[in-house]
C-alpha positions as CSV (number, residue, x, y, z in Angstrom):
1,X,-40.8,-24.4,-79.9
2,X,-41.7,-23.2,-83.7
3,X,-41.3,-25.1,-86.8
4,X,-38.7,-24.2,-89.1
5,X,-41.3,-23.5,-91.7
6,X,-43.7,-21.4,-89.3
7,X,-40.6,-19.2,-88.7
8,X,-39.6,-18.7,-92.4
9,X,-43.3,-18.1,-93.3
10,X,-43.4,-15.1,-90.8
11,X,-40.0,-13.9,-92.2
12,X,-40.8,-14.0,-95.8
13,X,-44.2,-11.8,-94.9
14,X,-42.3,-9.3,-93.8
15,X,-40.3,-9.3,-97.0
16,X,-41.7,-7.8,-100.5
17,X,-42.8,-10.3,-102.7
18,X,-39.8,-12.0,-103.4
19,X,-39.1,-15.0,-105.4
20,X,-38.8,-17.2,-102.1
21,X,-38.7,-21.0,-102.9
22,X,-39.3,-24.0,-100.9
23,X,-37.5,-27.5,-102.2
24,X,-37.9,-31.2,-100.6
25,X,-34.6,-32.8,-100.4
26,X,-33.1,-35.7,-98.7
27,X,-32.3,-35.9,-95.2
28,X,-28.2,-35.5,-95.5
29,X,-25.8,-33.3,-94.3
30,X,-26.2,-29.3,-95.0
31,X,-24.0,-29.1,-98.2
32,X,-25.6,-32.4,-100.2
33,X,-28.8,-30.8,-99.1
34,X,-27.9,-27.4,-100.8
35,X,-26.7,-29.0,-103.8
36,X,-29.4,-31.3,-104.4
37,X,-31.6,-28.6,-104.3
38,X,-29.6,-26.0,-106.4
39,X,-29.6,-29.0,-109.0
40,X,-34.1,-28.5,-108.8
41,X,-33.7,-24.8,-108.5
42,X,-31.2,-24.4,-111.7
43,X,-33.0,-27.5,-113.8
44,X,-33.4,-25.3,-116.8
45,X,-29.7,-24.4,-116.4
46,X,-27.9,-28.4,-116.4
47,X,-24.7,-27.3,-118.3
48,X,-24.0,-24.6,-115.2
49,X,-21.2,-25.7,-113.1
50,X,-21.3,-24.7,-109.8
51,X,-18.4,-23.9,-106.7
52,X,-19.2,-25.5,-103.5
53,X,-18.6,-23.7,-100.3
54,X,-18.4,-25.3,-97.0
55,X,-19.1,-22.4,-94.1
56,X,-18.8,-19.5,-96.6
57,X,-17.8,-16.0,-94.7
58,X,-19.9,-13.9,-96.7
59,X,-23.3,-14.3,-98.6
60,X,-21.9,-14.1,-102.5
61,X,-24.5,-13.0,-105.3
62,X,-23.9,-13.1,-109.1
63,X,-21.7,-15.9,-109.0
64,X,-22.0,-19.8,-109.9
65,X,-21.3,-20.7,-106.4
66,X,-23.3,-22.5,-103.5
67,X,-23.0,-23.8,-100.1
68,X,-23.7,-23.4,-96.4
69,X,-22.9,-20.2,-94.4
70,X,-20.6,-19.9,-91.3
71,X,-22.4,-18.7,-88.2
72,X,-20.9,-14.8,-88.9
73,X,-22.4,-15.1,-92.3
74,X,-25.9,-15.9,-91.4
75,X,-25.9,-13.1,-88.6
76,X,-24.7,-10.7,-91.3
77,X,-27.2,-11.7,-93.7
78,X,-30.4,-12.0,-90.9
79,X,-28.7,-8.6,-89.0
80,X,-32.7,-6.8,-89.8
81,X,-34.5,-10.0,-88.3
82,X,-32.8,-10.8,-85.2
83,X,-35.5,-12.7,-83.7
84,X,-36.2,-14.7,-86.7
85,X,-32.6,-15.3,-86.8
86,X,-32.7,-16.4,-83.2
87,X,-36.1,-18.6,-83.6
88,X,-34.3,-20.5,-86.4
89,X,-31.1,-21.3,-84.8
90,X,-33.5,-22.6,-81.8
91,X,-35.2,-24.8,-84.2
92,X,-32.2,-26.3,-85.3
93,X,-31.6,-24.8,-88.7
94,X,-28.7,-24.7,-91.0
95,X,-28.2,-22.1,-93.5
96,X,-26.8,-21.8,-96.8
97,X,-26.7,-19.9,-99.8
98,X,-27.2,-19.7,-103.6
99,X,-25.3,-16.8,-105.5
100,X,-26.5,-17.3,-108.9
101,X,-30.3,-16.7,-107.9
102,X,-31.9,-13.8,-109.9
103,X,-34.8,-11.5,-108.3
104,X,-38.1,-10.9,-110.1
105,X,-36.1,-7.8,-111.9
106,X,-33.5,-10.3,-113.7
107,X,-30.4,-8.8,-111.0
108,X,-28.8,-10.7,-108.5
109,X,-30.0,-11.1,-105.7
110,X,-28.8,-12.4,-101.9
111,X,-31.0,-15.9,-101.5
112,X,-30.5,-17.6,-98.2
113,X,-31.1,-21.1,-98.0
114,X,-32.9,-21.9,-94.8
115,X,-31.7,-26.2,-94.6
116,X,-34.5,-28.3,-92.3
117,X,-32.6,-31.5,-92.3
118,X,-35.3,-33.2,-90.0
119,X,-37.9,-32.1,-92.6
120,X,-35.9,-32.7,-95.6
121,X,-36.7,-29.1,-97.1
122,X,-34.7,-26.2,-98.0
123,X,-36.5,-22.7,-97.8
124,X,-35.1,-20.4,-100.0
125,X,-35.7,-16.7,-99.0
126,X,-34.7,-14.0,-101.7
127,X,-33.1,-11.0,-98.9
128,X,-33.3,-8.2,-101.7
129,X,-37.0,-8.8,-103.8
130,X,-37.6,-6.4,-106.9
131,X,-41.2,-5.9,-108.2
132,X,-40.8,-5.7,-112.2
């Protein structure tokens, strides 16, 4: 079985140069890991208050919202990459999102969080990268 990191890196290589990120966090429940990653990703914006959603039914953008995703929302987010989705699920990944993320063109972008609880890492994938 492939490691989550290897699957994520292969998926990122299929996307244009996006603002992908890898964030080390403490291994906890997925929503707690997302909260820690968001604080680290948006360290420059400490005053921003986020709304937290557990098992969101869709990936939101352009909001101060983050959380975990339902299986159906993950299916929608990775519909163009069914093999990667199957591999990530088989490897035990959980999924989340950061609706406040912007791509390189300073536009809102769907930012998928792939949660590796065992390794204590969240991989952020910019699903609509933009070259400025």
